[in-house]
N, C-alpha and C positions, 0 to 999 in steps of 0.2 A: 597355677590354679589347680588344686585337686578338688575332688568331689565334694569334700565337706566344705570348702571354701565357696563353691558354687552354691551349695544348699543354703549357707548363711546368708548369702547375697540374694538369695530367691531368683537366681538366674533363670530358672526354669519358667518363672511366672513372666519374666520379660520376654522370653522366647514366645510363650504363649500369646502374649499381647502382639508381638510382631506377627506371628503367623497369621492372625486375623486380617492382616492387610495384604497377605500373599494371594495373588489371584490364579495361581496354577499349582497343580501337584508338585511340579518340579521346583518351584519357588519355596513351598512349604518344606519340602525335603532338605533344601538348602538351609533354611533357617533352623530347623532341628540340628543340623551339623555345626551351627555357629559356636564359637567359643570366644572368651574374653581375650583381648589383645594385650601384650606386655611390652611390645616394641614401640617406643615413643614415636619414632618416625613413621611407622605404619599407622599408628593412631592418629597422627596429624592428617596423613594423607587420607584416610577415611573419613575424618571430619570434614575436610575440604569437598570430598565427593558428596557427602550428605548435605552440606550447605549449598553445593551447586544444584543438586537435585531439588531441594526445598525452594531455592529461588526460581528454578524452572517451572515448578508446580504453581508457585505463587503468580508467575507472570502468564502462564499459558494454560493452566488447569491440568487435570488428569490425563495421563495417556491411557488409551483403551487397548488392552490386549485380548479382548474377547474374541472367540473363535479361533485363536492360534492353536495349532496342534503340537502336543508334547512329544518331541522326538526322542526323549530319554530312553524309551524302550528299544530303540534300534541298536543292534549290537554294534559294539566298537570294531572298527577295522573293516566292516563290510563295506563294499563298493557298489555303486550304482551307477548305471549308465545314463539314466535320466532321473532328475530329481523327483518327478511324480511318482516313481516307483515306492517312494517313502509312504505313500498315503494309502488307506484301506480302499478296496474297491467299492465299498457300499456308499460312496458319496458323502462320507462324514466330514471330509475336509476338502471341499470342492476347489479351493484355491491353492496354487502351488506355494510352497513354503517361503521362497524368497519374496514373492509378491505380497503374502501376508505380513511378513516382517517389515518390508518397506512401507506398506500402508499404515502399520502401527507406529513406525518412526516418523512418517511424513505429517499425518494429521495431528494436529494439536488441538485435542478435545477440550470442550468447556461446557458447563451447564447452559450458557447463553450462546445460541448458535453464531451470533455475529462475532464472538471471539474466538471461534474455531478457525484454524488456519492450516492449509495444506501447502507445504513449503516446496515440495519438489515434483509431485505427480504431474505427468504431462496432461495438458488439457485435451478434451475430447474434440473440441473445435478450436483450430489454431487460429490466432488473429489475423493471419493472411489468407484465410480460407477463401478459395476462389480466385486468388490473385498472387499465386505462388511465384510467378515470373515477374512481378512488378518490382522495378527498382526505382525508388524515389531519392531525391538529393538529400544529404546529410542534414542540411539546415532547413527548419521549418517555422513558419509562423502559424500558429493555431489560435484563432481569434473568435471571441464571442462579441461579434460586431454585425451579425445580420448580413443584409445587403450590401453593407459598406465593402465586404470581402469581394463579393461578385463585382461590384462597381470597379474597385481597384484592379482586379484581374482583367476586366475588359479594357481599361485604360492602358494597362501595361502589356497588352497583347499576349496574355498568358495562354498557354495550351492545357488542355485538360488530360491529365495522365491516366485518371480513373475516376469513376463515379461510385461513392460508397452509398449503397442503397439501404433504405430502412423503410418500415412500413408507413411512416409519417411523411418523409421527406428524403430526397436524394441529395447528397453532398458532393459537389465536384471537388477533386483533388487537383489544384492547379499547379503548373510549373512556371515559375517567373525567372526571367533572365534580366538582370538589372545591375549596371555599374560593375560588370565583370563578375557578378555573383549568380549562381543558380540556386534557387531555393524553392521550397515547397509552400503553398499557401492553401489554407483549408479553414472554411468557417466551422465553428465548434457548436454543437447542439447544447441546449440548456439542461442543466442538472449533472450530477456526478456520474450516474450509470452510462448514460449516452455519451457523454464527453470522453469518459475514460475508454469506452469501446472503440470509438473512432480514433483516439490517439494511439491506443494499443495496436490498431491496424497500421497506422502510419509508421510507427516504430518498427513493426515487423516487416515493413517494405523499405526500410533503409533510413528513416528519419532518426537522427541520434541526438540533434541539437536542437531544443524545441523552446521557442519563447511564445507565451501566450499572454493574451490581454483581454480585459473585459471589465465590466461595471462591477461596483460593490456598494452595499449599504454602509452608512458610517454610524458608529455607536457613540462617537464623541462630536464635538463641535468642530467638524471640518467642513469647509466650504465645498461646493459642487465643482467638479471638473479639476480637481487636485489629483496628482499622481502619487500613488504609493507602491512600495516594493515590499511584498510579504517575506518576512524572515522565516516564520514558521506558520503553520496551520493547525488549528484544533480540529481534531478528526470526529466531528459530530455528524458524520454521514456513514453510510454503509459500504460504499464501493472499495475505499481504501483497505478495509480488512481483508479483502480477496486477494490483495497483492502484497501486503506486508503484515507481519504479526501485530497484535494489538499494542497501541501506545496512545498516550493523550494527544500528543502533538507529533507532527512530522516536520523536519527542517528542510527548507529549499536549498538547493545547491549554491554554496557559497561563490564559486567561480562565476556562475551565471549572474548572481546577485551583484557581484563586483562589476561585471560588463554592463549590466543595466544602470547601475549607479554612475559609472564612468560616462555612458552615452548621455544620460540626462545632465551631468555637470557640464559636459562639453557643449550641449546645446543651451546652457543657462536655463534649465527648467527645474523649478523648485520641486522637491519631492521629500517624502518621509518614509522610513521604514515602518513596518507594522506587523503585529500578530493578527492574523485573520481567523475568523471563525467560520468554518466550512459546515453548512447544514443541509439537510435534505427537505426540512420543513418550512417553506416560506411562510405559510400562514400559522406556523407554531413558534414563531419569534415572540414569546410572551414577554410581558413586562419584567417579571421576575427573572426570567432567564436573560434577557437583555442586561439587566443590572448584574447579574451573576458573571455573565462573560466579560462585561466591562471590568469587574472586580479582578479577574484573573489576567487582565492585560489586553484583551482583544479590543480593537478600535474599528475593525471592519467585519462585515458579514457577506459571505457570497456562497456559492453552491457547488464549486468544483475543485478549488485549489488543492486540498488535501488529497483528493482522489487522483488527480493528474501528477502530483508529486510522487505519490505511492506507485503509480503505474510505471512511470519514468524510472524510478529507482529499482524496481523489480525487473525491468527489461534491459537495464544497462545503458539507459539514455540520460541525458542531462536536461533539466527543465527549469525555467524561471518564469515569472509572471509579472506584468505590469498592471496594477488595477487603477482604475480611475473613479473618483468619487461620484455617486448618483443621489439616491434617495438618502433621508436621515432618520434614525431611529433614536437620535440623542435625546428628544423628549419623548419619553415612553408614553405619554398621554396625548400626543399629537404627532402622528406620522407625517412626515414632509416628503412628498413625492418629488418635488422641485421639477426638473426637466429630465430625470433619469439619466443624466450625464451625456445626453446626445451630442453635446458641443465637444465632446473628446473623441469621438469614433475615429476620425481620419488621423488626427494626430497620434492617437494610440498606435494605430496600424503602422504608421511611419516610424514610430520610435522602436517598435519591434524589428522592423527591416534594418534600422540602423544598428541595433544590437547585434544583429547576425553578422554584420560587416566586422565585428570586433572579436568574434570568437571562432 
């Protein structure tokens, strides 16, 4: 490629267009030095890299490099005993270079805050804050069953290992010894943020195999007090996006799903697999939205499954859930409360414990 060829191809105009997207002087200088490639293997490699970058931008939005300092002016070969010696003393670059680079790499930025995600940065408040020495059993039942959890713990003569304190209620964390198995038992609070917060605490203290249970509304013609096993959850809540990058669904752990199915089959309990809709807006399950969720395959609606699955996946735990049917939204013009699935509380808890025996 000689200068005449580049001029005919108007290569300088291409560089000018690319330069507009460069966000630092160093990047602009690099663009100015670009030349067309003639090596077919190198061309293919660069095309793959470009495609990967484009896919990343489509999924996660732009990466912000604002505030990064240009180290191009630092003489080559110069050695520094401490990295902060690279920066001017006037405070124009207050963060050290590695920290600024890491922040740029970790935070996936987006126009919509809910789609932004920090993949690696350490939390300011750790999940086991205030209970660093607490060691809980590996197996755990995390149940949206209210007083039924405390009643069972009393009957089983469970001990209280810890109390998770919140501004609205304190949650005892029970240790149950039963049939040669020791497991953690804890009541779960309503809603994704609170439920994920407490489960994050349990995982940080040792719980790695978690079975949850709770009621769900039905979007289709399902009777009350039937058992369902969610295969995946539609992420129409906010909490899961703090644990995993954005996606429409999250799949639940297959090994745990298989263990739940095996337990229900052994006990001859009918069940169905389902896709569940996890939402934050109990009173915003509108008629059109219910129909829309049904059209994409959701048969149930609840408020925690996606967030708990994301929390477990982020923290390296395994999680599964048993849902039992409560109210019905199948008729969008006549909501049916039924009895809110109250007939399933005890059985759902016992099923969770039975599943723990198999994993």
